[in-house]
N, C-alpha and C positions, 0 to 999 in steps of 0.2 A: 494361185499356188504361188508362196516363196522358195526362193535359194539361197541357202547359207554357204559361206567357205572355214572349213576351220578346221583344228589340228582337235583329233579325238580323247578324250579319257576317262578316266569311272567307268569301266562297259562291266556293265552287270546284268545274268539273267535274272528276271523278275518271276516267271511264270516255265514254266516247265510244260510244254505240251506239246500236240502236234508242230506247231508253230509258236515258237517262243517266245515271251516280250521282254525283249532287250531296252534296256534303259543306258545312256552314256552320256558326256556331257563333251559340247561340242562349242572350244570359246564359251564358258560358263553356262553356255545355255543349257538345259537339260530337255532332251528328246528322248525319243521312245521309236522302238522300228517292233512289229510283229509281221508287215510282208517282208517278205525274203530275209528273216532275221537268223536262218544256218546257213545262207551265203556270207550276209554280214560279217558273221562269228566268223566265219571263213577267208574274209577278205580284208578283216580289219584288226590293226592291233593300236593301243593305245601308242600317242604320239604320231600315227599316220596321217596326214591330209587327205580330207575329204569334202569334198562339195554333192549336198544332203537338197532335198525339193521336199514341201509338206506345206503343212497347215497349223496354228498352233491350238490347243485344244481350250477349255475351259480352265486347267487349272495353268495355262499361261505353259503348258509343255510345246514344244514343236514336234508334234507326230508327221514321223519321214516314211514317204509313199516313193521316194527312189533315192540312189546313192551312186554317186562315180567317187572312186581312187582314186589319188592322183599321186601317179608312179607305180610302181609295182604291190601289187595284191598280198598277202601277209601268205595266203595259198604257194604263191610261185616263188616268194621268198625262199619260202621254208622245204619245196620241193630242188630250189637248185644248191642251196646248203646239203642234203640228203644228200645231190647225184654226184657231189664235188667234194665228199666226205669222202677220204679213205675205207675202205672197208679192213672189219678187222677180224680176225681168225680167230 
């Protein structure tokens, strides 16, 4: 299995299903993720730094098997922003 580290850009959902197929770019490399794609969408936003592990397919796309967010995941950032927001009445 190969590993890459970089910044995420161009996140797109290619196919909506029980396990969506998500496409994104990592340092200009086209990547696909199906396993854990819902968690990926909750954890990662464009501009975030991540590390991915996986293999290249025949179309030279990197198929992600595992990923790790460097720093806080998107869902934690949004939760903290909600927690710190003043209540509106």
